[in-house]
matplotlib code that plots the C-alpha trace (Angstrom):
import matplotlib.pyplot as plt

x = [122.9, 122.9, 119.3, 121.2, 122.4, 118.5, 116.4, 112.8, 111.3, 107.6, 104.8, 102.3, 98.9, 96.5, 95.7, 94.2, 92.2, 92.1, 95.4, 97.8, 98.7, 99.1, 98.8, 102.0, 102.6, 106.1, 107.4, 108.8, 111.6, 112.3, 110.2, 113.3, 114.6, 111.7, 110.9, 114.5, 114.9, 114.0, 113.4, 112.3, 113.1, 110.4, 110.7, 107.3, 105.6, 107.9, 111.0, 112.2, 113.3, 112.1, 113.2, 110.6, 111.0, 108.7, 107.0, 105.2, 104.6, 102.0, 100.7, 97.7, 95.8, 98.3, 100.2, 101.4, 100.1, 103.0, 102.9, 105.3, 106.7, 105.5, 102.2, 99.5, 96.5, 94.7, 95.4, 99.4, 98.8, 96.7, 99.8, 102.1, 100.0, 102.0, 105.5, 107.8, 109.8, 113.4, 116.7, 120.4, 121.5, 124.5, 121.9, 121.0, 122.0, 124.7, 123.0, 124.4, 126.9, 123.8, 121.2, 120.4, 118.0, 115.2, 116.8, 120.1, 118.3, 116.3, 118.0, 120.1, 120.7, 119.7, 121.3, 120.8, 124.0, 124.4, 124.9, 121.9, 120.6, 117.0, 116.5, 116.5, 115.0, 112.2, 110.2, 109.9, 106.6, 105.9, 104.3, 103.5, 106.3, 109.5, 109.6, 109.6, 111.9, 110.0, 112.4, 111.5, 113.4, 111.7, 107.7, 108.9, 108.4, 110.0, 109.1, 111.7, 111.6, 113.6, 114.8, 118.2, 117.4, 117.1, 118.9, 123.0, 124.7, 124.7, 127.8, 126.9, 130.1, 129.0, 125.4, 124.6, 122.2, 122.7, 119.8, 118.6, 115.1, 112.9, 111.2, 108.6, 110.1]
y = [92.1, 93.8, 95.4, 98.4, 98.7, 98.8, 101.4, 101.0, 102.6, 101.2, 99.0, 96.6, 98.5, 95.9, 93.6, 94.4, 91.8, 88.2, 87.6, 88.3, 92.0, 94.1, 98.0, 99.5, 102.7, 104.2, 106.8, 110.0, 110.5, 106.9, 105.7, 104.9, 102.3, 100.2, 101.0, 100.9, 97.5, 93.8, 92.6, 93.9, 92.8, 92.5, 92.7, 90.9, 90.9, 88.1, 90.4, 87.8, 89.0, 87.6, 88.8, 88.6, 89.6, 91.7, 90.9, 94.5, 97.8, 100.6, 103.8, 103.5, 106.2, 107.3, 104.6, 101.7, 98.3, 95.5, 91.9, 89.6, 86.6, 83.5, 85.3, 84.5, 84.6, 86.6, 84.7, 85.1, 88.7, 89.1, 87.2, 90.1, 92.9, 95.1, 93.9, 96.7, 96.8, 97.7, 98.2, 98.4, 101.7, 101.3, 100.8, 104.4, 106.8, 109.4, 112.9, 116.3, 117.5, 119.8, 116.9, 114.4, 111.4, 111.8, 109.1, 111.0, 113.8, 112.2, 112.2, 115.0, 117.7, 121.2, 124.4, 127.9, 130.2, 131.4, 127.5, 127.3, 123.8, 123.6, 120.0, 116.8, 116.1, 113.8, 113.9, 115.7, 117.1, 117.6, 121.1, 122.2, 124.5, 122.9, 120.3, 121.1, 119.6, 118.5, 119.6, 118.3, 118.8, 117.2, 118.3, 121.3, 121.1, 123.4, 123.5, 124.2, 125.3, 123.4, 126.7, 128.0, 131.1, 129.1, 126.2, 127.4, 124.9, 120.4, 118.9, 115.3, 113.9, 115.6, 115.4, 118.6, 121.0, 125.0, 127.3, 130.9, 130.6, 133.2, 135.4, 133.9, 130.6]
z = [117.7, 121.0, 122.1, 123.0, 119.4, 118.4, 118.0, 117.8, 114.7, 114.6, 115.6, 114.5, 115.8, 113.8, 111.0, 107.7, 106.0, 106.0, 104.3, 107.2, 106.2, 109.4, 109.7, 111.0, 112.4, 111.8, 114.2, 113.1, 110.4, 110.3, 107.2, 105.1, 107.3, 106.5, 102.9, 101.8, 103.0, 102.2, 105.6, 109.0, 112.5, 115.1, 118.8, 119.9, 123.3, 125.0, 124.2, 121.5, 118.1, 114.7, 111.3, 108.2, 104.4, 103.3, 100.4, 99.8, 101.8, 100.9, 102.5, 104.3, 106.0, 109.0, 108.5, 106.4, 105.6, 105.1, 104.2, 105.3, 104.1, 106.0, 107.8, 105.6, 107.2, 109.9, 112.9, 112.5, 111.9, 115.0, 116.9, 115.8, 116.8, 119.4, 118.2, 117.7, 114.4, 115.3, 113.2, 114.2, 115.0, 112.4, 109.8, 109.7, 107.0, 107.9, 108.9, 108.1, 111.0, 112.0, 112.4, 114.9, 115.2, 117.9, 120.0, 120.4, 121.5, 124.3, 127.5, 126.6, 129.0, 128.4, 129.8, 129.0, 127.4, 131.0, 132.1, 134.2, 133.8, 132.7, 132.7, 130.0, 126.8, 127.6, 124.2, 121.2, 119.6, 116.1, 115.5, 112.1, 111.5, 114.0, 116.4, 120.2, 122.7, 126.0, 128.5, 132.4, 135.6, 138.6, 138.0, 135.8, 132.0, 129.8, 126.1, 124.1, 120.3, 117.8, 116.2, 115.1, 116.9, 120.1, 119.8, 120.1, 120.3, 120.1, 122.1, 120.7, 123.0, 126.4, 125.4, 126.3, 124.4, 124.9, 124.2, 124.3, 125.5, 124.1, 126.6, 128.7, 128.5]

ax = plt.figure().add_subplot(projection="3d")
ax.plot(x, y, z, "-o")
ax.set_aspect("equal")
plt.show()
Protein backbone atom coordinates (compact mmCIF):
# COMPACT_ATOMS: atom_id res chain seq x y z
CA UNK A 1 0.00 0.00 0.00
CA UNK A 2 1.56 3.28 -1.17
CA UNK A 3 1.13 6.38 1.01
CA UNK A 4 -0.63 8.09 -1.92
CA UNK A 5 -3.34 5.42 -1.72
CA UNK A 6 -3.96 6.14 1.97
CA UNK A 7 -6.60 8.44 3.39
CA UNK A 8 -6.48 9.68 6.98
CA UNK A 9 -9.90 9.05 8.55
CA UNK A 10 -9.20 9.76 12.20
CA UNK A 11 -6.74 10.35 14.98
CA UNK A 12 -6.03 8.84 18.38
CA UNK A 13 -6.29 11.82 20.71
CA UNK A 14 -6.09 10.24 24.16
CA UNK A 15 -6.34 7.20 26.40
CA UNK A 16 -9.26 5.99 28.48
CA UNK A 17 -8.73 4.01 31.64
CA UNK A 18 -5.92 1.60 32.46
CA UNK A 19 -6.73 -1.31 30.09
CA UNK A 20 -5.22 0.19 26.94
CA UNK A 21 -8.33 1.72 25.40
CA UNK A 22 -7.85 4.80 23.24
CA UNK A 23 -10.02 7.80 22.41
CA UNK A 24 -10.49 8.31 18.70
CA UNK A 25 -11.71 11.28 16.73
CA UNK A 26 -13.08 10.16 13.37
CA UNK A 27 -13.28 12.75 10.64
CA UNK A 28 -16.62 13.70 9.09
CA UNK A 29 -18.24 11.21 6.78
CA UNK A 30 -15.80 8.37 7.38
CA UNK A 31 -17.25 6.52 10.39
CA UNK A 32 -18.34 3.44 8.43
CA UNK A 33 -14.77 2.85 7.25
CA UNK A 34 -13.78 1.97 10.82
CA UNK A 35 -17.08 0.67 12.16
CA UNK A 36 -17.54 -1.86 9.34
CA UNK A 37 -14.10 -3.53 9.56
CA UNK A 38 -12.18 -5.89 11.84
CA UNK A 39 -8.86 -4.07 11.75
CA UNK A 40 -7.39 -0.60 11.57
CA UNK A 41 -4.12 0.72 10.16
CA UNK A 42 -2.33 3.37 12.24
CA UNK A 43 0.28 5.76 10.88
CA UNK A 44 2.52 6.43 13.85
CA UNK A 45 4.37 9.67 14.58
CA UNK A 46 7.59 8.23 13.09
CA UNK A 47 5.77 7.49 9.80
CA UNK A 48 5.61 3.73 10.22
CA UNK A 49 2.29 1.93 9.79
CA UNK A 50 0.96 -0.81 12.04
CA UNK A 51 -2.19 -2.88 11.66
CA UNK A 52 -4.28 -3.70 14.73
CA UNK A 53 -7.27 -5.97 15.17
CA UNK A 54 -10.26 -4.07 16.54
CA UNK A 55 -11.63 -5.77 19.66
CA UNK A 56 -14.48 -3.31 20.06
CA UNK A 57 -15.46 0.24 19.26
CA UNK A 58 -18.18 2.36 20.87
CA UNK A 59 -19.36 5.98 20.76
CA UNK A 60 -17.93 8.19 23.50
CA UNK A 61 -18.75 11.88 23.83
CA UNK A 62 -17.77 13.49 20.50
CA UNK A 63 -15.71 10.53 19.33
CA UNK A 64 -15.21 6.84 19.97
CA UNK A 65 -13.46 4.51 22.36
CA UNK A 66 -11.45 1.80 20.68
CA UNK A 67 -9.89 -1.37 22.08
CA UNK A 68 -7.07 -2.81 19.98
CA UNK A 69 -5.66 -6.33 20.26
CA UNK A 70 -2.16 -6.25 21.70
CA UNK A 71 -2.63 -2.93 23.49
CA UNK A 72 -3.41 -4.09 27.01
CA UNK A 73 -2.35 -1.29 29.29
CA UNK A 74 -2.31 2.47 29.61
CA UNK A 75 1.37 2.75 28.69
CA UNK A 76 0.80 0.92 25.40
CA UNK A 77 -2.19 3.15 24.64
CA UNK A 78 -0.23 6.32 25.45
CA UNK A 79 2.37 5.32 22.85
CA UNK A 80 -0.36 5.50 20.20
CA UNK A 81 -1.65 8.98 21.05
CA UNK A 82 -1.28 11.19 17.98
CA UNK A 83 -1.33 8.28 15.54
CA UNK A 84 -3.56 8.67 12.50
CA UNK A 85 -6.08 6.07 11.41
CA UNK A 86 -5.64 5.47 7.69
CA UNK A 87 -7.46 3.39 5.07
CA UNK A 88 -6.74 2.46 1.50
CA UNK A 89 -8.85 4.78 -0.68
CA UNK A 90 -9.89 1.75 -2.74
CA UNK A 91 -11.71 0.43 0.35
CA UNK A 92 -14.09 3.37 0.37
CA UNK A 93 -17.69 2.59 -0.55
CA UNK A 94 -18.81 3.79 -3.98
CA UNK A 95 -20.82 7.00 -3.82
CA UNK A 96 -23.62 8.18 -6.07
CA UNK A 97 -22.50 10.05 -9.18
CA UNK A 98 -23.57 13.33 -7.53
CA UNK A 99 -21.49 12.74 -4.38
CA UNK A 100 -17.79 13.14 -3.65
CA UNK A 101 -15.60 12.43 -0.66
CA UNK A 102 -14.04 15.48 0.96
CA UNK A 103 -10.53 14.39 -0.06
CA UNK A 104 -11.71 14.48 -3.68
CA UNK A 105 -12.86 18.09 -3.28
CA UNK A 106 -9.82 19.46 -1.47
CA UNK A 107 -7.41 20.96 -3.98
CA UNK A 108 -10.11 21.28 -6.64
CA UNK A 109 -10.11 24.49 -8.71
CA UNK A 110 -13.27 26.62 -8.43
CA UNK A 111 -14.47 28.91 -11.23
CA UNK A 112 -17.60 30.96 -11.84
CA UNK A 113 -20.08 30.01 -14.55
CA UNK A 114 -18.47 32.80 -16.61
CA UNK A 115 -15.11 30.98 -16.32
CA UNK A 116 -13.48 33.37 -13.85
CA UNK A 117 -11.14 31.51 -11.48
CA UNK A 118 -11.99 31.95 -7.79
CA UNK A 119 -9.32 29.74 -6.24
CA UNK A 120 -8.75 26.29 -4.80
CA UNK A 121 -10.74 24.41 -2.16
CA UNK A 122 -8.48 24.31 0.89
CA UNK A 123 -10.96 23.14 3.53
CA UNK A 124 -14.56 22.13 4.09
CA UNK A 125 -16.60 23.34 7.05
CA UNK A 126 -19.61 21.55 8.43
CA UNK A 127 -22.53 23.77 9.34
CA UNK A 128 -25.96 22.86 10.60
CA UNK A 129 -27.66 22.90 7.22
CA UNK A 130 -24.97 22.42 4.56
CA UNK A 131 -21.22 22.20 4.13
CA UNK A 132 -19.22 25.26 3.12
CA UNK A 133 -16.15 25.11 0.87
CA UNK A 134 -13.26 27.38 1.84
CA UNK A 135 -11.80 28.59 -1.46
CA UNK A 136 -8.48 30.46 -1.40
CA UNK A 137 -6.62 32.45 -3.98
CA UNK A 138 -3.49 33.96 -2.46
CA UNK A 139 -4.62 35.77 0.68
CA UNK A 140 -8.22 36.08 -0.52
CA UNK A 141 -10.76 33.60 0.88
CA UNK A 142 -14.25 32.91 -0.44
CA UNK A 143 -16.80 30.77 1.42
CA UNK A 144 -18.92 28.81 -1.04
CA UNK A 145 -22.06 27.08 0.25
CA UNK A 146 -22.34 23.47 -0.90
CA UNK A 147 -25.81 23.86 -2.37
CA UNK A 148 -27.18 22.65 -5.71
CA UNK A 149 -28.29 26.22 -6.41
CA UNK A 150 -24.64 27.36 -6.10
CA UNK A 151 -22.54 24.39 -7.27
CA UNK A 152 -23.52 23.98 -10.91
CA UNK A 153 -21.01 21.42 -12.14
CA UNK A 154 -18.16 19.28 -10.84
CA UNK A 155 -15.72 17.84 -13.36
CA UNK A 156 -13.95 15.02 -11.51
CA UNK A 157 -11.50 14.34 -14.32
CA UNK A 158 -10.32 17.95 -14.72
CA UNK A 159 -10.82 18.69 -10.98
CA UNK A 160 -12.85 21.83 -11.64
CA UNK A 161 -15.96 22.98 -9.78
CA UNK A 162 -18.16 25.56 -11.48
CA UNK A 163 -20.27 27.76 -9.22
CA UNK A 164 -22.88 30.49 -9.53
CA UNK A 165 -22.17 32.63 -6.48
CA UNK A 166 -25.00 34.46 -4.79
CA UNK A 167 -24.86 38.27 -4.73
CA UNK A 168 -22.39 39.46 -2.10
CA UNK A 169 -19.93 36.57 -2.24
